[in-house]
Biopython code that builds the backbone (N, CA, C, O; Angstrom):
import numpy as np
from Bio.PDB.StructureBuilder import StructureBuilder

atoms = [
    (1, "MET", "N", (90.205, 92.779, 127.614)),
    (1, "MET", "CA", (89.062, 92.152, 127.081)),
    (1, "MET", "C", (89.375, 91.888, 125.638)),
    (1, "MET", "O", (89.735, 92.861, 124.975)),
    (2, "MET", "N", (89.289, 90.689, 125.038)),
    (2, "MET", "CA", (89.352, 90.517, 123.720)),
    (2, "MET", "C", (87.899, 90.608, 123.015)),
    (2, "MET", "O", (86.834, 90.185, 123.463)),
    (3, "GLU", "N", (88.125, 91.226, 121.878)),
    (3, "GLU", "CA", (87.010, 91.579, 121.039)),
    (3, "GLU", "C", (86.688, 90.380, 120.184)),
    (3, "GLU", "O", (87.580, 89.750, 119.616)),
    (4, "ALA", "N", (85.486, 90.086, 120.098)),
    (4, "ALA", "CA", (85.105, 88.862, 119.184)),
    (4, "ALA", "C", (85.086, 89.282, 117.849)),
    (4, "ALA", "O", (84.626, 90.365, 117.487)),
    (5, "THR", "N", (85.618, 88.371, 117.056)),
    (5, "THR", "CA", (85.606, 88.594, 115.519)),
    (5, "THR", "C", (84.609, 87.685, 114.999)),
    (5, "THR", "O", (84.374, 86.595, 115.519)),
    (6, "GLN", "N", (83.933, 88.203, 113.816)),
    (6, "GLN", "CA", (82.995, 87.484, 113.036)),
    (6, "GLN", "C", (83.704, 86.550, 111.912)),
    (6, "GLN", "O", (84.639, 87.027, 111.269)),
    (7, "ILE", "N", (83.340, 85.450, 111.712)),
    (7, "ILE", "CA", (83.814, 84.828, 110.572)),
    (7, "ILE", "C", (83.226, 85.119, 109.250)),
    (7, "ILE", "O", (82.007, 85.098, 109.079)),
    (8, "THR", "N", (84.060, 85.388, 108.324)),
    (8, "THR", "CA", (83.892, 86.046, 106.951)),
    (8, "THR", "C", (83.191, 84.879, 106.258)),
    (8, "THR", "O", (83.302, 83.742, 106.717)),
    (9, "PRO", "N", (82.392, 85.165, 105.042)),
    (9, "PRO", "CA", (81.767, 84.188, 104.376)),
    (9, "PRO", "C", (82.908, 83.202, 103.613)),
    (9, "PRO", "O", (82.719, 82.010, 103.370)),
    (10, "THR", "N", (83.922, 83.830, 103.344)),
    (10, "THR", "CA", (85.003, 83.046, 102.788)),
    (10, "THR", "C", (85.676, 82.130, 103.656)),
    (10, "THR", "O", (86.156, 81.067, 103.264)),
    (11, "GLN", "N", (85.718, 82.626, 105.074)),
    (11, "GLN", "CA", (86.133, 81.554, 106.040)),
    (11, "GLN", "C", (85.228, 80.461, 106.126)),
    (11, "GLN", "O", (85.602, 79.289, 106.084)),
    (12, "LEU", "N", (83.959, 80.849, 106.254)),
    (12, "LEU", "CA", (83.061, 79.980, 106.446)),
    (12, "LEU", "C", (82.936, 78.814, 105.435)),
    (12, "LEU", "O", (82.733, 77.648, 105.774)),
    (13, "HIS", "N", (83.080, 79.251, 104.137)),
    (13, "HIS", "CA", (83.082, 78.453, 102.920)),
    (13, "HIS", "C", (84.249, 77.544, 103.202)),
    (13, "HIS", "O", (84.006, 76.340, 103.294)),
    (14, "LEU", "N", (85.376, 77.931, 103.338)),
    (14, "LEU", "CA", (86.649, 77.121, 103.571)),
    (14, "LEU", "C", (86.432, 76.002, 104.644)),
    (14, "LEU", "O", (86.777, 74.830, 104.491)),
    (15, "LEU", "N", (85.834, 76.502, 105.714)),
    (15, "LEU", "CA", (85.785, 75.417, 106.882)),
    (15, "LEU", "C", (84.811, 74.477, 106.377)),
    (15, "LEU", "O", (85.111, 73.302, 106.584)),
    (16, "LYS", "N", (83.698, 74.690, 105.755)),
    (16, "LYS", "CA", (82.740, 73.693, 105.376)),
    (16, "LYS", "C", (83.589, 72.783, 104.259)),
    (16, "LYS", "O", (83.539, 71.554, 104.318)),
    (17, "LEU", "N", (84.344, 73.448, 103.276)),
    (17, "LEU", "CA", (84.782, 72.763, 102.085)),
    (17, "LEU", "C", (85.823, 71.706, 102.659)),
    (17, "LEU", "O", (85.881, 70.608, 102.106)),
    (18, "PHE", "N", (86.554, 71.953, 103.620)),
    (18, "PHE", "CA", (87.599, 71.215, 104.040)),
    (18, "PHE", "C", (87.524, 70.564, 105.373)),
    (18, "PHE", "O", (88.511, 70.118, 105.958)),
    (19, "SER", "N", (86.320, 70.530, 105.822)),
    (19, "SER", "CA", (86.037, 69.851, 107.182)),
    (19, "SER", "C", (86.030, 68.474, 107.245)),
    (19, "SER", "O", (86.059, 67.894, 108.331)),
    (20, "PHE", "N", (85.988, 67.768, 105.966)),
    (20, "PHE", "CA", (86.045, 66.278, 105.716)),
    (20, "PHE", "C", (87.468, 65.795, 105.960)),
    (20, "PHE", "O", (87.644, 64.691, 106.474)),
    (21, "ASP", "N", (88.568, 66.631, 105.587)),
    (21, "ASP", "CA", (89.860, 66.198, 105.820)),
    (21, "ASP", "C", (90.655, 66.937, 106.920)),
    (21, "ASP", "O", (90.928, 68.136, 106.866)),
    (22, "LYS", "N", (90.973, 66.160, 107.854)),
    (22, "LYS", "CA", (91.628, 66.799, 109.097)),
    (22, "LYS", "C", (92.985, 66.531, 109.183)),
    (22, "LYS", "O", (93.552, 66.649, 110.269)),
    (23, "SER", "N", (93.603, 66.176, 108.156)),
    (23, "SER", "CA", (95.097, 66.014, 108.189)),
    (23, "SER", "C", (96.069, 67.138, 107.998)),
    (23, "SER", "O", (95.820, 68.020, 107.176)),
    (24, "GLU", "N", (97.289, 67.153, 108.797)),
    (24, "GLU", "CA", (98.090, 68.169, 108.707)),
    (24, "GLU", "C", (98.654, 68.359, 107.358)),
    (24, "GLU", "O", (98.820, 69.471, 106.857)),
    (25, "SER", "N", (98.938, 67.257, 106.794)),
    (25, "SER", "CA", (99.410, 67.437, 105.433)),
    (25, "SER", "C", (98.535, 68.204, 104.453)),
    (25, "SER", "O", (98.971, 69.057, 103.680)),
    (26, "ARG", "N", (97.447, 67.882, 104.536)),
    (26, "ARG", "CA", (96.330, 68.634, 103.634)),
    (26, "ARG", "C", (96.240, 70.033, 103.853)),
    (26, "ARG", "O", (96.192, 70.851, 102.934)),
    (27, "ALA", "N", (96.210, 70.381, 105.332)),
    (27, "ALA", "CA", (96.182, 71.669, 105.804)),
    (27, "ALA", "C", (97.331, 72.664, 105.121)),
    (27, "ALA", "O", (97.176, 73.786, 104.641)),
    (28, "LEU", "N", (98.520, 71.872, 105.243)),
    (28, "LEU", "CA", (99.701, 72.640, 104.741)),
    (28, "LEU", "C", (99.615, 72.743, 103.054)),
    (28, "LEU", "O", (99.964, 73.759, 102.454)),
    (29, "GLU", "N", (99.145, 71.648, 102.448)),
    (29, "GLU", "CA", (98.840, 71.685, 100.983)),
    (29, "GLU", "C", (97.896, 72.980, 100.746)),
    (29, "GLU", "O", (98.233, 73.851, 99.944)),
    (30, "ILE", "N", (96.796, 73.049, 101.427)),
    (30, "ILE", "CA", (95.821, 74.096, 101.121)),
    (30, "ILE", "C", (96.508, 75.447, 101.340)),
    (30, "ILE", "O", (96.380, 76.375, 100.542)),
    (31, "LYS", "N", (97.360, 75.528, 102.637)),
    (31, "LYS", "CA", (97.873, 76.824, 102.871)),
    (31, "LYS", "C", (98.988, 77.221, 101.693)),
    (31, "LYS", "O", (99.219, 78.410, 101.473)),
    (32, "ASP", "N", (99.571, 76.318, 101.054)),
    (32, "ASP", "CA", (100.621, 76.359, 100.107)),
    (32, "ASP", "C", (99.759, 77.013, 98.815)),
    (32, "ASP", "O", (100.159, 78.084, 98.359)),
    (33, "VAL", "N", (98.777, 76.474, 98.327)),
    (33, "VAL", "CA", (97.881, 76.653, 97.230)),
    (33, "VAL", "C", (97.429, 78.240, 97.487)),
    (33, "VAL", "O", (97.585, 79.142, 96.663)),
    (34, "LEU", "N", (96.845, 78.380, 98.788)),
    (34, "LEU", "CA", (96.324, 79.844, 98.887)),
    (34, "LEU", "C", (97.547, 80.782, 98.826)),
    (34, "LEU", "O", (97.408, 81.786, 98.128)),
    (35, "MET", "N", (98.616, 80.618, 99.398)),
    (35, "MET", "CA", (99.748, 81.443, 99.366)),
    (35, "MET", "C", (100.201, 81.640, 97.925)),
    (35, "MET", "O", (100.635, 82.765, 97.673)),
    (36, "HIS", "N", (100.184, 80.914, 97.113)),
    (36, "HIS", "CA", (100.679, 81.044, 95.789)),
    (36, "HIS", "C", (99.631, 81.903, 94.932)),
    (36, "HIS", "O", (99.982, 82.745, 94.105)),
    (37, "TYR", "N", (98.367, 81.600, 95.217)),
    (37, "TYR", "CA", (97.385, 82.586, 94.638)),
    (37, "TYR", "C", (97.374, 83.871, 94.931)),
    (37, "TYR", "O", (97.303, 84.799, 94.125)),
    (38, "PHE", "N", (97.448, 83.936, 96.168)),
    (38, "PHE", "CA", (97.539, 85.498, 96.709)),
    (38, "PHE", "C", (98.933, 86.199, 96.261)),
    (38, "PHE", "O", (99.027, 87.398, 95.997)),
    (39, "GLN", "N", (99.899, 85.354, 96.220)),
    (39, "GLN", "CA", (101.211, 85.855, 95.843)),
    (39, "GLN", "C", (101.131, 86.413, 94.335)),
    (39, "GLN", "O", (101.547, 87.520, 93.994)),
    (40, "GLY", "N", (100.544, 85.489, 93.510)),
    (40, "GLY", "CA", (100.186, 85.885, 92.277)),
    (40, "GLY", "C", (99.395, 87.132, 91.896)),
    (40, "GLY", "O", (99.580, 87.829, 90.899)),
    (41, "ARG", "N", (98.506, 87.293, 92.829)),
    (41, "ARG", "CA", (97.730, 88.598, 92.874)),
    (41, "ARG", "C", (98.427, 89.627, 93.155)),
    (41, "ARG", "O", (98.273, 90.652, 92.492)),
    (42, "LEU", "N", (99.246, 89.575, 94.088)),
    (42, "LEU", "CA", (99.977, 90.730, 94.619)),
    (42, "LEU", "C", (101.149, 90.916, 93.551)),
    (42, "LEU", "O", (101.552, 92.073, 93.435)),
    (43, "ASP", "N", (101.720, 89.999, 92.799)),
    (43, "ASP", "CA", (102.674, 90.304, 91.830)),
    (43, "ASP", "C", (102.029, 91.095, 90.633)),
    (43, "ASP", "O", (102.626, 92.044, 90.126)),
    (44, "ALA", "N", (100.866, 90.705, 90.222)),
    (44, "ALA", "CA", (100.081, 91.391, 89.283)),
    (44, "ALA", "C", (99.725, 92.838, 89.470)),
    (44, "ALA", "O", (99.674, 93.662, 88.558)),
    (45, "GLU", "N", (99.464, 93.087, 90.847)),
    (45, "GLU", "CA", (99.158, 94.488, 91.299)),
    (45, "GLU", "C", (100.239, 95.157, 91.203)),
    (45, "GLU", "O", (100.162, 96.207, 90.566)),
    (46, "ALA", "N", (101.451, 94.806, 91.742)),
    (46, "ALA", "CA", (102.583, 95.279, 91.817)),
    (46, "ALA", "C", (103.089, 95.773, 90.429)),
    (46, "ALA", "O", (103.574, 96.891, 90.258)),
    (47, "ASP", "N", (102.927, 94.810, 89.429)),
    (47, "ASP", "CA", (103.411, 95.081, 88.065)),
    (47, "ASP", "C", (102.475, 96.118, 87.293)),
    (47, "ASP", "O", (102.864, 96.799, 86.345)),
    (48, "ARG", "N", (101.179, 96.144, 87.832)),
    (48, "ARG", "CA", (100.442, 97.283, 87.396)),
    (48, "ARG", "C", (100.677, 98.566, 87.796)),
    (48, "ARG", "O", (100.585, 99.538, 87.045)),
    (49, "LEU", "N", (101.017, 98.613, 89.107)),
    (49, "LEU", "CA", (101.491, 99.930, 89.664)),
    (49, "LEU", "C", (102.904, 100.446, 88.974)),
    (49, "LEU", "O", (103.128, 101.637, 88.757)),
    (50, "TRP", "N", (103.695, 99.524, 88.705)),
    (50, "TRP", "CA", (104.952, 99.886, 88.217)),
    (50, "TRP", "C", (104.716, 100.370, 86.657)),
    (50, "TRP", "O", (105.286, 101.357, 86.193)),
    (51, "ASP", "N", (103.894, 99.630, 85.987)),
    (51, "ASP", "CA", (103.824, 100.044, 84.559)),
    (51, "ASP", "C", (103.046, 101.343, 84.435)),
    (51, "ASP", "O", (103.183, 102.102, 83.475)),
    (52, "GLU", "N", (102.101, 101.593, 85.605)),
    (52, "GLU", "CA", (101.412, 103.102, 85.555)),
    (52, "GLU", "C", (102.375, 104.116, 86.124)),
    (52, "GLU", "O", (102.015, 105.293, 86.113)),
    (53, "GLY", "N", (103.454, 103.829, 86.578)),
    (53, "GLY", "CA", (104.349, 104.773, 87.319)),
    (53, "GLY", "C", (104.166, 105.267, 88.737)),
    (53, "GLY", "O", (104.817, 106.128, 89.329)),
    (54, "VAL", "N", (103.045, 104.473, 89.197)),
    (54, "VAL", "CA", (102.900, 104.677, 90.616)),
    (54, "VAL", "C", (104.120, 104.160, 91.579)),
    (54, "VAL", "O", (104.468, 104.750, 92.602)),
    (55, "LEU", "N", (104.594, 103.190, 91.176)),
    (55, "LEU", "CA", (105.627, 102.449, 91.943)),
    (55, "LEU", "C", (106.784, 102.422, 91.089)),
    (55, "LEU", "O", (106.787, 101.992, 89.935)),
    (56, "ASP", "N", (107.897, 102.965, 91.790)),
    (56, "ASP", "CA", (109.343, 102.870, 90.999)),
    (56, "ASP", "C", (110.395, 102.527, 92.115)),
    (56, "ASP", "O", (110.141, 102.349, 93.306)),
    (57, "GLN", "N", (111.488, 102.475, 91.570)),
    (57, "GLN", "CA", (112.767, 102.198, 92.632)),
    (57, "GLN", "C", (112.830, 103.098, 93.877)),
    (57, "GLN", "O", (113.107, 102.709, 95.012)),
    (58, "GLU", "N", (112.512, 104.443, 93.482)),
    (58, "GLU", "CA", (112.757, 105.378, 94.535)),
    (58, "GLU", "C", (111.562, 105.320, 95.521)),
    (58, "GLU", "O", (111.680, 105.869, 96.617)),
    (59, "ARG", "N", (110.486, 104.720, 95.203)),
    (59, "ARG", "CA", (109.346, 104.774, 95.992)),
    (59, "ARG", "C", (109.428, 103.430, 96.867)),
    (59, "ARG", "O", (108.924, 103.341, 97.987)),
    (60, "LEU", "N", (110.148, 102.358, 96.198)),
    (60, "LEU", "CA", (110.303, 101.031, 96.902)),
    (60, "LEU", "C", (111.289, 101.336, 97.996)),
    (60, "LEU", "O", (111.092, 100.810, 99.092)),
    (61, "GLU", "N", (112.397, 102.177, 97.815)),
    (61, "GLU", "CA", (113.334, 102.472, 98.927)),
    (61, "GLU", "C", (112.809, 103.218, 100.106)),
    (61, "GLU", "O", (113.226, 103.141, 101.262)),
    (62, "GLN", "N", (111.769, 103.998, 99.618)),
    (62, "GLN", "CA", (110.988, 104.883, 100.768)),
    (62, "GLN", "C", (110.403, 104.024, 101.635)),
    (62, "GLN", "O", (110.644, 104.055, 102.842)),
    (63, "LEU", "N", (109.532, 103.131, 101.044)),
    (63, "LEU", "CA", (108.810, 102.121, 101.703)),
    (63, "LEU", "C", (109.586, 101.021, 102.616)),
    (63, "LEU", "O", (109.157, 100.404, 103.591)),
    (64, "ARG", "N", (110.715, 100.976, 102.066)),
    (64, "ARG", "CA", (111.781, 99.920, 102.835)),
    (64, "ARG", "C", (112.208, 100.498, 104.042)),
    (64, "ARG", "O", (112.679, 99.727, 104.877)),
    (65, "HIS", "N", (112.143, 101.660, 104.300)),
    (65, "HIS", "CA", (112.610, 102.333, 105.711)),
    (65, "HIS", "C", (111.272, 102.740, 106.403)),
    (65, "HIS", "O", (111.376, 103.252, 107.517)),
    (66, "LYS", "N", (110.178, 102.593, 105.937)),
    (66, "LYS", "CA", (108.986, 102.903, 106.671)),
    (66, "LYS", "C", (108.425, 101.919, 107.561)),
    (66, "LYS", "O", (108.504, 100.747, 107.194)),
    (67, "ASP", "N", (107.843, 102.191, 108.725)),
    (67, "ASP", "CA", (107.254, 101.131, 109.419)),
    (67, "ASP", "C", (105.842, 100.984, 109.106)),
    (67, "ASP", "O", (105.014, 101.763, 109.580)),
    (68, "LEU", "N", (105.504, 99.970, 108.287)),
    (68, "LEU", "CA", (104.249, 99.926, 107.855)),
    (68, "LEU", "C", (103.066, 99.444, 108.867)),
    (68, "LEU", "O", (101.862, 99.390, 108.618)),
    (69, "HIS", "N", (103.761, 99.099, 110.114)),
    (69, "HIS", "CA", (102.784, 98.403, 111.164)),
    (69, "HIS", "C", (102.581, 99.438, 112.120)),
    (69, "HIS", "O", (101.811, 99.264, 113.065)),
    (70, "ALA", "N", (103.159, 100.420, 111.965)),
    (70, "ALA", "CA", (102.931, 101.675, 112.998)),
    (70, "ALA", "C", (101.591, 102.055, 112.956)),
    (70, "ALA", "O", (101.095, 102.018, 111.830)),
    (71, "LYS", "N", (100.816, 102.436, 113.934)),
    (71, "LYS", "CA", (99.473, 102.789, 114.029)),
    (71, "LYS", "C", (99.534, 104.435, 113.736)),
    (71, "LYS", "O", (100.253, 105.182, 114.400)),
    (72, "ALA", "N", (98.714, 104.870, 112.693)),
    (72, "ALA", "CA", (98.682, 106.328, 112.403)),
    (72, "ALA", "C", (98.095, 107.337, 113.609)),
    (72, "ALA", "O", (98.045, 108.553, 113.426)),
]
sb = StructureBuilder()
sb.init_structure("model")
sb.init_model(0)
sb.init_chain("A")
sb.init_seg("    ")
for serial, (resi, resn, name, xyz) in enumerate(atoms, 1):
    if name == "N":
        sb.init_residue(resn, " ", resi, " ")
    sb.init_atom(name, np.array(xyz, "f"), 0.0, 1.0, " ", f" {name:<3s}", serial, name[0])
structure = sb.get_structure()
């Protein structure tokens, strides 16, 4: 049985905001904008961790060989 998920306030806001335009090209454009936004945030956080010494080349190698999707 599938568990019902609740729409987050962000999802609801985006649904309302973009409900007027149902074109596939607009959806792809929005997806691209959001992807670049979150990629920028991820890059900034990675840079911060690198600068603080939390993340380094050795740690990246360890993570490269770890299954991050495995359940604990």
